[in-house]
Backbone bond lengths (Angstrom), bond angles and torsions (degrees), N, CA, C in turn:
res aa  C-N    CA-C-N  psi(-1)  N-CA   C-N-CA  omega(-1)  CA-C   N-CA-C  phi
1 M - - - 1.464 - - 1.529 110.09 -
2 E 1.317 117.07 127.90 1.455 122.08 -179.23 1.532 110.84 -88.00
3 F 1.337 114.86 172.03 1.465 121.00 -179.71 1.525 111.13 -53.55
4 K 1.327 116.83 -48.61 1.465 119.69 -177.49 1.526 111.48 -61.95
5 D 1.343 116.62 -35.50 1.460 120.22 -179.81 1.529 111.01 -66.75
6 R 1.343 115.85 -38.38 1.469 119.07 178.36 1.527 110.55 -67.08
7 V 1.344 116.21 -39.26 1.459 120.22 178.47 1.527 110.37 -62.86
8 I 1.318 116.02 -49.19 1.470 120.92 -178.50 1.524 110.93 -62.12
9 A 1.339 116.18 -41.01 1.470 120.19 -179.06 1.523 111.24 -61.70
10 R 1.337 116.67 -45.20 1.464 119.78 -179.61 1.530 111.40 -68.96
11 M 1.339 116.77 -36.21 1.466 119.95 177.59 1.526 109.96 -61.07
12 R 1.315 116.68 -41.40 1.468 120.60 179.91 1.523 110.90 -67.91
13 Q 1.348 116.52 -42.24 1.460 120.29 -179.25 1.525 111.83 -62.75
14 L 1.337 115.58 -36.55 1.463 120.36 -177.70 1.526 112.65 -96.21
15 N 1.350 115.45 -0.40 1.468 121.15 179.88 1.533 111.37 58.06
16 L 1.312 115.04 48.29 1.460 121.39 179.90 1.522 110.73 -107.79
17 S 1.321 116.32 138.59 1.459 121.63 176.65 1.524 109.53 -95.12
18 A 1.332 116.13 171.64 1.464 120.78 176.97 1.530 110.21 -61.26
19 T 1.318 116.10 -35.94 1.472 120.50 177.54 1.521 110.73 -64.23
20 D 1.330 116.09 -40.92 1.470 120.27 177.51 1.522 110.75 -61.12
21 I 1.333 116.35 -45.43 1.464 121.06 -179.32 1.519 110.42 -63.65
22 S 1.326 116.88 -39.97 1.464 121.26 178.11 1.519 111.04 -59.02
23 K 1.334 116.29 -44.27 1.465 120.83 -179.28 1.529 111.95 -69.74
24 L 1.328 116.56 -39.96 1.463 120.87 -176.99 1.520 112.73 -71.56
25 T 1.334 116.75 -32.33 1.472 120.19 -176.82 1.516 113.03 -97.85
26 G 1.340 116.82 -18.20 1.460 119.72 -179.26 1.506 114.04 79.55
27 V 1.334 117.78 16.12 1.462 120.97 176.67 1.525 109.19 -105.80
28 S 1.319 116.08 169.16 1.458 120.41 -178.40 1.532 111.06 -74.76
29 K 1.337 115.46 161.14 1.463 119.93 176.75 1.526 110.74 -63.83
30 A 1.334 116.11 -31.12 1.467 119.91 179.04 1.526 110.10 -63.36
31 T 1.340 116.60 -41.55 1.460 120.19 178.76 1.520 110.50 -63.97
32 V 1.337 116.91 -41.20 1.466 120.60 178.07 1.523 109.94 -61.96
33 S 1.320 116.86 -40.23 1.471 119.88 -179.99 1.522 110.76 -64.97
34 F 1.350 116.83 -34.59 1.469 120.23 176.87 1.533 110.08 -64.26
35 W 1.353 116.88 -38.66 1.461 120.68 178.05 1.528 110.88 -65.74
36 V 1.323 115.31 -44.49 1.468 119.99 -174.71 1.525 112.07 -70.75
37 N 1.342 117.41 -36.80 1.472 118.26 -178.71 1.519 113.36 -90.89
38 G 1.336 116.67 0.13 1.457 119.92 175.37 1.510 115.67 85.95
39 T 1.336 117.30 7.49 1.469 119.70 179.36 1.527 110.78 -65.12
40 N 1.326 116.41 -44.54 1.462 122.28 179.29 1.520 109.87 -136.10
41 G 1.338 115.17 155.35 1.450 120.79 171.48 1.517 108.68 -99.00
42 A 1.313 117.21 174.83 1.466 121.61 177.40 1.524 108.77 -101.58
43 K 1.339 115.71 141.06 1.458 120.55 -179.96 1.521 110.09 -136.67
44 G 1.335 115.91 161.81 1.451 121.27 173.29 1.518 113.04 56.18
45 K 1.349 115.03 -131.26 1.463 120.84 -177.61 1.520 111.46 -61.71
46 N 1.336 116.96 -35.50 1.464 119.51 179.86 1.531 111.44 -65.68
47 L 1.341 116.38 -38.32 1.461 120.06 178.23 1.522 110.26 -63.89
48 L 1.329 116.14 -42.67 1.463 120.43 179.80 1.529 111.10 -64.15
49 A 1.332 115.48 -44.38 1.456 119.64 -179.93 1.527 111.22 -64.50
50 L 1.339 116.23 -39.59 1.465 120.09 179.90 1.527 110.75 -67.68
51 A 1.335 116.47 -41.59 1.462 119.88 178.71 1.525 111.03 -62.39
52 K 1.318 115.80 -39.60 1.464 119.63 178.59 1.528 110.44 -65.05
53 A 1.340 116.27 -42.61 1.469 120.36 179.92 1.523 111.32 -64.51
54 L 1.342 116.14 -37.01 1.462 120.55 -177.38 1.528 112.42 -91.31
55 E 1.360 116.06 2.78 1.461 121.70 176.10 1.524 111.71 54.46
56 C 1.332 115.53 48.10 1.458 121.06 178.54 1.521 109.23 -139.90
57 S 1.312 117.48 170.61 1.460 120.29 179.92 1.522 110.10 -80.62
58 P 1.339 118.44 143.17 1.462 121.72 -179.25 1.518 113.30 -59.81
59 D 1.365 116.86 -36.44 1.460 118.76 -178.15 1.527 111.39 -68.46
60 W 1.355 117.08 -35.88 1.465 118.83 175.80 1.522 110.46 -66.10
61 L 1.303 115.86 -42.59 1.456 120.16 -178.34 1.524 110.52 -65.04
62 S 1.343 116.84 -38.99 1.457 121.37 -176.17 1.528 112.94 -74.33
63 D 1.354 116.19 -49.65 1.470 117.87 -174.44 1.525 114.59 -132.78
64 G 1.338 117.23 7.29 1.456 119.66 175.18 1.510 115.30 85.71
65 T 1.355 118.53 2.23 1.454 120.70 179.36 1.526 109.87 -87.64
66 G 1.318 116.34 155.20 1.457 119.56 179.11 1.519 111.87 80.44
67 S 1.322 115.12 -159.80 1.461 121.42 -174.75 1.519 112.00 -93.84
68 A 1.334 115.09 148.59 1.463 120.40 177.73 1.514 111.78 -74.40
69 G 1.318 117.64 -15.64 1.461 119.81 179.41 1.506 112.01 112.92
70 S 1.331 115.16 -122.34 1.466 121.46 -177.14 1.519 111.58 54.15
71 G 1.340 115.94 32.88 1.452 119.67 177.28 1.512 113.77 89.43
72 E 1.357 119.33 -1.27 1.462 120.95 -177.11 1.523 111.22 -76.33
73 D 1.328 117.19 -59.35 1.455 120.74 -178.00 1.503 112.77 -107.74
74 S 1.341 116.67 -17.97 1.462 118.63 -178.10 1.512 109.19 -144.06
75 A 1.293 116.31 101.29 1.458 121.04 -176.78 1.500 111.08 -74.73
76 P 1.350 118.01 152.93 1.452 120.95 176.36 1.517 109.75 -55.72
77 G 1.322 115.50 138.24 1.448 120.01 179.55 1.516 112.65 95.25
78 T 1.352 117.57 -8.66 1.455 120.35 176.97 1.515 109.13 -59.98
79 S 1.322 116.81 136.93 1.462 119.97 -177.49 1.519 111.00 -71.25
80 T 1.326 115.40 158.77 1.455 120.42 176.88 1.518 110.31 -60.75
81 A 1.341 116.89 -38.97 1.465 120.62 179.26 1.528 110.65 -61.61
82 D 1.335 116.86 -38.37 1.462 120.21 177.88 1.530 110.93 -66.00
83 L 1.337 116.22 -41.14 1.456 120.11 178.57 1.516 111.01 -62.93
84 V 1.332 115.78 -40.75 1.459 120.06 179.27 1.517 110.51 -65.07
85 A 1.334 116.41 -42.00 1.459 120.21 179.25 1.534 110.15 -60.53
86 Q 1.346 116.28 -39.20 1.459 120.22 177.18 1.520 110.89 -62.18
87 M 1.325 115.82 -43.74 1.458 119.39 -178.39 1.518 111.59 -66.61
88 L 1.342 116.88 -41.85 1.455 120.77 -178.82 1.527 111.40 -65.92
89 A 1.330 115.73 -27.42 1.461 119.53 178.94 1.531 111.68 -82.61
90 S 1.333 115.84 -10.84 1.460 120.17 -178.19 1.518 110.83 -85.78
91 K 1.307 115.87 178.32 1.462 122.08 178.85 1.516 111.23 -59.51
92 A 1.336 116.47 -40.32 1.462 120.63 -178.80 1.529 110.94 -63.78
93 G 1.329 116.92 -38.46 1.455 120.44 -178.22 1.507 113.55 -68.87
94 K 1.316 117.08 -30.21 1.456 120.94 -177.87 1.523 112.52 -67.67
95 N 1.315 116.89 -17.46 1.470 120.46 179.48 1.522 112.72 -86.99
96 L 1.329 117.18 -3.79 1.467 120.92 -178.29 1.515 110.84 -87.59
97 S 1.321 115.57 148.93 1.457 120.69 176.31 1.526 109.48 -72.34
98 E 1.331 116.24 163.94 1.457 120.07 179.60 1.520 110.87 -61.89
99 K 1.345 116.83 -38.10 1.461 120.94 179.77 1.523 110.51 -64.57
100 A 1.345 115.69 -42.44 1.464 119.74 -179.65 1.530 110.15 -64.67
101 R 1.331 117.14 -40.53 1.461 121.06 178.91 1.526 110.40 -62.90
102 E 1.333 115.10 -42.19 1.462 121.03 -179.65 1.526 111.09 -62.76
103 M 1.346 116.00 -44.03 1.458 120.95 -179.27 1.530 111.06 -65.84
104 M 1.334 116.50 -38.67 1.454 119.68 -179.06 1.527 111.29 -68.21
105 L 1.323 116.58 -38.69 1.455 119.51 176.78 1.522 110.84 -64.01
106 A 1.340 116.08 -42.19 1.464 120.15 178.80 1.519 110.57 -62.44
107 A 1.334 116.34 -42.52 1.461 120.57 179.62 1.522 110.86 -64.38
108 A 1.328 116.43 -37.68 1.464 120.44 -179.65 1.522 111.43 -65.95
109 V 1.326 115.92 -43.56 1.459 119.71 179.15 1.520 110.32 -65.30
110 E 1.334 116.19 -38.43 1.472 119.94 178.10 1.519 110.46 -63.74
111 A 1.342 116.64 -39.22 1.467 120.09 179.76 1.527 111.15 -64.87
112 D 1.335 116.55 -37.45 1.464 120.55 179.47 1.526 111.74 -75.82
113 N 1.341 116.22 -32.69 1.464 121.36 -176.92 1.519 109.62 -132.09
114 P 1.339 118.44 72.62 1.467 121.96 -173.28 1.513 114.23 -60.47
115 D 1.315 118.62 -22.22 1.461 120.15 -178.01 1.527 112.83 -100.46
116 A 1.326 116.19 4.87 1.460 118.89 -177.69 1.514 111.09 -119.53
117 I 1.325 115.74 154.08 1.458 121.47 174.81 1.522 107.05 -117.48
118 N 1.320 117.59 114.57 1.444 122.50 -175.84 1.519 109.27 -97.74
119 P 1.341 119.03 108.43 1.452 121.01 -177.74 1.516 113.68 -62.69
120 D 1.354 117.79 -21.78 1.451 119.97 179.90 1.521 112.29 -68.99
121 Y 1.328 116.28 -24.55 1.454 119.96 -178.45 1.524 111.97 -116.79
122 L 1.325 116.85 13.22 1.455 120.33 -178.18 1.522 109.38 -71.07
123 P 1.344 119.97 123.44 1.452 121.11 179.37 1.519 111.16 -59.03
124 A 1.346 115.72 154.50 1.455 120.19 -178.65 1.519 111.72 -57.33
125 S 1.344 116.55 -34.02 1.463 120.14 -178.72 1.515 111.70 -66.53
126 F 1.366 117.30 -17.71 1.452 120.97 178.37 1.534 111.75 -96.06
127 G 1.345 115.96 -1.00 1.442 121.05 -170.60 1.508 114.61 -52.08
128 N 1.340 117.43 -40.67 1.456 121.23 -178.78 1.517 112.14 -101.08
129 L 1.353 116.35 15.49 1.458 120.12 -176.18 1.523 110.91 -121.77
130 R 1.315 116.41 42.02 1.453 119.52 178.10 1.520 108.97 -86.65
131 P 1.322 116.64 112.50 1.464 119.47 -175.75 1.521 112.13 -65.80
132 R 1.306 114.73 141.90 1.458 120.58 174.58 1.530 108.80 -92.74
133 Q 1.319 116.42 -176.40 1.459 120.00 179.99 1.527 109.52 -58.55
134 E 1.322 116.23 140.29 1.467 123.34 -179.44 1.527 112.87 71.49
135 E 1.332 117.58 12.20 1.461 120.68 177.31 1.532 109.58 -118.77
136 I 1.341 114.99 155.54 1.463 121.36 179.68 1.525 108.78 -125.98
137 L 1.330 116.56 134.13 1.457 121.17 171.73 1.521 108.06 -89.90
138 I 1.323 116.51 117.99 1.469 121.54 179.34 1.526 107.89 -106.17
139 P 1.339 118.54 110.02 1.461 121.10 -176.73 1.515 112.85 -83.33
140 Q 1.314 114.95 164.63 1.461 120.95 174.66 1.522 109.06 -68.61
141 Y 1.323 116.67 135.12 1.463 121.96 179.75 1.525 108.70 -81.15
142 D 1.330 117.68 143.30 1.455 120.47 -177.72 1.531 113.42 -84.61
143 V 1.322 117.04 0.16 1.464 120.63 173.90 1.516 107.73 -111.09
144 R 1.313 117.25 124.91 1.452 121.22 -175.19 1.530 110.42 -97.59
145 G 1.318 115.63 136.37 1.456 120.23 -176.22 1.510 111.86 -92.90
146 A 1.294 116.12 128.66 1.459 120.94 178.50 1.519 109.11 -110.20
147 M 1.318 116.80 115.03 1.460 121.40 -178.08 1.523 109.38 -97.78
148 G 1.266 118.10 72.05 1.447 121.14 -178.45 1.504 107.89 -173.04
149 H 1.322 116.20 -108.11 1.454 120.39 -177.78 1.525 112.54 -102.49
150 G 1.315 117.13 22.03 1.451 120.21 174.90 1.507 113.93 77.14
151 Q 1.328 117.87 20.81 1.448 120.90 -178.51 1.517 109.75 -130.22
152 V 1.324 115.58 145.36 1.457 121.09 177.91 1.526 108.20 -112.01
153 P 1.336 119.34 126.40 1.464 121.26 -178.03 1.529 111.75 -63.96
154 A 1.332 115.75 155.62 1.459 120.67 -176.80 1.521 112.39 -61.54
155 D 1.331 117.34 -29.97 1.462 120.42 -177.76 1.529 112.05 -94.24
156 Y 1.339 116.68 17.31 1.464 121.35 179.15 1.521 110.02 -62.00
157 N 1.334 117.17 131.91 1.455 122.07 178.41 1.518 109.96 -130.15
158 E 1.327 116.50 140.23 1.449 120.26 173.96 1.522 108.94 -70.54
159 A 1.330 116.88 133.33 1.456 121.09 -178.73 1.522 110.92 -72.29
160 V 1.333 116.97 -35.38 1.464 122.52 -179.15 1.518 107.54 -132.77
161 R 1.328 116.78 132.37 1.463 120.47 -178.11 1.529 112.17 -80.12
162 N 1.319 116.70 -51.67 1.462 121.30 -178.14 1.519 107.90 -146.51
163 L 1.309 116.12 157.19 1.456 120.32 -173.75 1.517 110.33 -141.78
164 V 1.332 116.13 134.70 1.462 121.06 171.91 1.521 107.59 -108.89
165 V 1.322 116.82 125.78 1.461 120.99 -176.62 1.526 109.66 -133.91
166 R 1.300 116.69 144.00 1.457 120.98 177.06 1.526 109.48 -74.40
167 E 1.323 115.79 136.23 1.456 120.67 -178.24 1.527 111.56 -59.21
168 E 1.332 117.19 -34.06 1.460 119.63 -177.40 1.527 111.52 -64.84
169 I 1.340 116.95 -28.55 1.470 120.13 177.23 1.529 109.40 -64.47
170 L 1.327 116.31 -43.45 1.455 120.55 178.53 1.527 111.08 -65.18
171 R 1.335 115.37 -39.93 1.470 119.44 179.15 1.523 110.51 -64.89
172 E 1.341 116.51 -41.35 1.463 120.27 -179.92 1.520 111.80 -61.68
173 K 1.331 115.88 -32.28 1.463 120.82 179.75 1.527 111.93 -86.89
174 G 1.338 116.75 3.40 1.459 120.36 177.56 1.507 113.99 74.70
175 V 1.336 116.42 22.38 1.464 120.33 -178.22 1.530 109.91 -86.36
176 T 1.322 116.61 125.00 1.457 121.88 174.39 1.527 108.27 -117.69
177 Y 1.337 116.82 151.41 1.459 120.05 -175.37 1.516 109.59 -149.78
178 T 1.318 115.83 161.36 1.461 120.78 -176.53 1.527 111.45 -68.11
179 S 1.341 117.23 -39.42 1.461 122.16 176.15 1.526 108.22 -167.67
180 P 1.341 118.30 154.40 1.471 120.16 178.65 1.526 112.68 -58.51
181 T 1.344 117.52 -35.60 1.462 120.22 -178.05 1.526 112.28 -72.60
182 A 1.330 117.53 -13.51 1.473 120.91 178.59 1.527 111.61 -86.10
183 L 1.330 116.87 -10.88 1.463 120.04 -179.23 1.522 110.58 -74.79
184 A 1.308 115.80 139.35 1.463 121.89 176.96 1.519 107.36 -153.22
185 M 1.323 115.74 172.24 1.463 118.16 179.74 1.517 111.20 -140.00
186 I 1.313 113.71 150.96 1.456 122.52 175.21 1.518 107.92 -135.50
187 T 1.312 115.69 164.30 1.458 120.79 175.54 1.518 108.07 -105.33
188 G 1.322 116.54 121.01 1.456 120.49 179.98 1.517 111.30 -68.94
189 W 1.312 116.08 154.74 1.464 121.30 -179.80 1.524 109.54 -142.38
190 G 1.325 117.37 135.23 1.453 120.87 177.14 1.514 112.69 110.55
191 Q 1.324 115.78 -175.02 1.457 121.19 -174.66 1.529 114.92 -120.71
192 S 1.331 118.79 -2.71 1.467 119.19 -172.06 1.525 113.23 -67.35
193 M 1.345 117.45 -23.10 1.468 120.43 178.46 1.527 111.15 -107.40
194 E 1.308 116.44 15.89 1.463 122.19 -177.03 1.526 111.37 -55.06
195 G 1.314 114.83 137.46 1.456 120.55 -174.79 1.511 110.33 105.72
196 T 1.333 114.92 -34.06 1.462 121.68 174.46 1.528 109.22 -107.70
197 I 1.322 116.04 -55.45 1.469 122.71 175.42 1.523 107.41 -123.89
198 N 1.306 116.13 113.35 1.453 120.47 -179.37 1.529 110.92 -91.56
199 D 1.315 115.40 166.64 1.452 121.36 -178.73 1.528 111.08 -53.92
200 K 1.343 116.04 126.73 1.473 124.62 177.96 1.528 114.34 69.42
201 D 1.329 117.89 16.99 1.459 120.13 172.00 1.529 109.68 -69.87
202 L 1.308 116.46 145.25 1.455 121.91 175.51 1.524 108.67 -79.72
203 V 1.329 116.20 130.21 1.461 122.12 -176.64 1.530 109.15 -122.27
204 I 1.329 117.07 121.93 1.462 121.74 176.81 1.530 108.21 -95.33
205 V 1.335 116.01 129.31 1.464 121.29 -175.37 1.530 110.51 -125.52
206 D 1.327 114.54 161.42 1.472 121.74 176.34 1.525 107.78 -110.02
207 R 1.342 116.92 108.31 1.465 121.58 -179.10 1.521 112.54 -76.46
208 G 1.355 116.10 -7.42 1.449 119.44 177.63 1.510 113.23 -78.13
209 I 1.327 116.77 -8.28 1.470 121.72 178.71 1.516 108.23 -104.23
210 N 1.325 116.10 108.47 1.463 121.97 -177.74 1.518 112.33 -120.42
211 E 1.333 115.57 19.28 1.453 119.82 176.24 1.526 108.88 -147.45
212 F 1.310 115.80 162.55 1.462 121.66 -178.40 1.526 109.40 -69.88
213 I 1.337 116.63 122.91 1.471 120.57 -179.89 1.527 110.86 -121.10
214 G 1.322 116.32 19.63 1.458 120.66 -178.51 1.513 110.38 127.99
215 E 1.318 116.73 162.16 1.457 120.77 -177.21 1.523 111.00 -56.18
216 G 1.311 115.45 133.87 1.454 121.63 -179.11 1.516 109.49 176.68
217 I 1.326 116.01 -172.84 1.459 121.49 -179.66 1.520 108.79 -102.37
218 Y 1.327 116.26 129.78 1.461 122.13 -175.67 1.523 110.87 -129.07
219 V 1.344 114.93 157.47 1.461 121.73 168.70 1.517 105.94 -96.21
220 V 1.325 116.84 119.53 1.466 120.32 -172.85 1.523 111.61 -135.33
221 T 1.320 114.00 158.12 1.456 121.07 168.13 1.521 107.13 -110.57
222 W 1.328 114.86 130.92 1.462 120.66 177.81 1.519 107.25 -133.70
223 H 1.310 117.17 120.38 1.467 122.54 -175.85 1.528 110.52 51.75
224 Q 1.344 115.59 46.14 1.459 124.60 174.69 1.526 113.31 65.90
225 E 1.319 117.87 17.81 1.458 121.18 175.13 1.522 108.95 -121.64
226 L 1.331 115.44 147.54 1.456 121.56 -171.98 1.521 111.62 -98.34
227 Y 1.328 116.33 136.42 1.459 122.05 -178.78 1.527 111.39 -140.35
228 I 1.331 115.04 157.12 1.459 121.22 162.63 1.525 104.64 -114.78
229 K 1.335 116.43 116.23 1.457 120.82 -175.94 1.524 110.79 -140.83
230 R 1.311 114.96 152.03 1.459 119.96 168.94 1.531 106.89 -78.75
231 I 1.332 116.40 130.38 1.462 119.90 -175.74 1.524 110.82 -116.70
232 M 1.321 114.70 134.08 1.457 122.44 173.88 1.526 107.13 -127.55
233 R 1.311 116.95 139.73 1.468 119.86 179.78 1.518 109.02 -87.27
234 L 1.341 116.09 124.42 1.459 121.09 -179.55 1.530 111.52 -85.19
235 D 1.319 115.97 -47.42 1.460 121.60 -179.90 1.528 108.33 -157.15
236 E 1.317 117.90 -164.63 1.461 121.04 -176.33 1.521 112.95 -66.17
237 D 1.326 116.48 -20.47 1.470 119.42 -173.25 1.520 114.88 -116.22
238 H 1.337 118.43 -7.78 1.466 119.05 -171.91 1.524 113.79 -136.15
239 Y 1.341 114.34 145.28 1.462 122.76 168.97 1.527 108.45 -105.96
240 R 1.329 115.22 156.41 1.454 121.15 168.50 1.522 106.25 -107.39
241 L 1.335 117.76 118.70 1.454 122.85 177.79 1.526 107.67 -92.80
242 I 1.315 115.88 111.05 1.458 121.67 -169.92 1.522 111.35 -104.90
243 S 1.334 116.50 130.46 1.455 123.24 173.04 1.522 107.81 -99.00
244 D 1.333 117.12 122.44 1.459 120.04 -177.55 1.525 112.56 -68.49
245 N 1.329 117.32 -21.98 1.458 121.48 174.20 1.528 108.26 -77.61
246 Q 1.330 117.02 117.14 1.465 121.51 -174.61 1.525 113.46 -65.50
247 H 1.329 117.16 -12.64 1.463 120.25 178.59 1.529 112.07 -80.40
248 Y 1.341 116.43 -5.95 1.458 121.19 178.20 1.525 109.40 -109.88
249 E 1.325 115.72 142.14 1.458 120.37 179.92 1.527 110.73 -79.55
250 N 1.328 115.50 142.50 1.450 120.73 172.42 1.526 108.72 -77.73
251 Q 1.332 116.30 157.12 1.455 119.63 -176.00 1.525 110.80 -132.09
252 T 1.332 115.16 150.89 1.456 121.29 176.89 1.519 108.68 -103.87
253 A 1.330 116.60 131.84 1.462 120.70 -177.23 1.523 110.17 -130.60
254 R 1.325 115.58 143.32 1.461 119.91 174.23 1.527 108.32 -68.78
255 I 1.307 116.53 135.97 1.470 121.27 -179.16 1.527 111.14 -57.33
256 D 1.330 117.12 -37.88 1.462 120.74 -178.78 1.522 112.34 -67.22
257 D 1.345 117.81 -18.40 1.464 121.78 -178.70 1.532 112.42 -92.75
258 V 1.329 116.82 -3.85 1.470 121.18 -175.75 1.525 109.92 -110.88
259 T 1.328 116.07 128.09 1.459 122.12 174.15 1.522 108.62 -111.06
260 I 1.314 116.83 122.94 1.460 121.69 -179.91 1.527 109.05 -92.42
261 H 1.339 116.16 123.34 1.466 121.71 -178.84 1.524 112.31 -97.29
262 A 1.323 116.86 -32.92 1.471 120.54 -175.62 1.519 109.03 -168.53
263 K 1.324 115.50 164.04 1.465 121.50 175.70 1.529 108.59 -111.79
264 V 1.317 116.14 135.41 1.459 121.18 178.60 1.531 109.22 -75.84
265 L 1.326 116.30 127.36 1.458 121.45 -178.59 1.523 112.68 -104.53
266 L 1.329 116.03 -37.71 1.460 119.38 -170.72 1.520 110.22 -152.72
267 I 1.323 115.87 136.78 1.464 121.10 175.23 1.516 107.31 -107.65
268 W 1.333 115.47 121.60 1.466 121.71 -178.70 1.529 107.05 -95.96
269 N 1.314 117.23 83.57 1.460 121.43 -174.57 1.526 111.75 -68.96
270 A 1.331 115.01 130.07 1.465 121.09 175.99 1.524 107.91 -106.86
271 K 1.325 116.70 106.40 1.459 121.05 -177.98 1.522 110.73 -114.98
272 K 1.301 115.85 139.78 1.457 121.53 -179.39 1.542 110.26 -66.90
273 A 1.317 115.90 133.80 1.464 120.56 -178.98 1.516 110.97 -73.76
């Protein structure tokens, strides 16, 4: 039985639809469809969220080891942190590095308590980045934006791992967001948005925005490739994907083919003095 078969089996047992899974895990319907049709598997935080939604252990869902769930090893209502602890104690968890285990525990606690920062599970990389009052910790986003042909080179590196910023700075710049925990950042790559977002500029995004809310710059997947593009709605069925660099052609995309992951709020331009 493959990953997709285990997902489908649990969905049927629990009478859950793809829409239900999308809501329970916080991922897009497109991502759920990739899981169900076998295009992609779930990893990291997504695996934990999916296991919790399907009321099964992450290791069973990932590689078929352990129990399928149904109240045997992971009862409904079990916290994400508990599920992660189960996985780390399993055979699959023993193959992870200490850093990976630490990051997964931190992610699990964050999933259970999205508005809290638990120093007991704070990864070492966050050790000196504990926000004080009126400050926000903006973590690196796990989806990388490619501003060009939808591809990220193998040697792509994030310019900044994590950032602590005072809320008043964001307010002064007129930045509004759905919630502090929805803020994340990626490093742009390519030239198609040059002039607005240059190569390797730091981009702060709002992951709480997963639908078109008006013309602006979004992080999107189109035909399974990732882009940062300015989006304008043409009609009921189409978006216009706009490249701010005039040397690149704009493209028309069917709305049903575009998945919005986040909205770009702020470009932190790094210019040589």
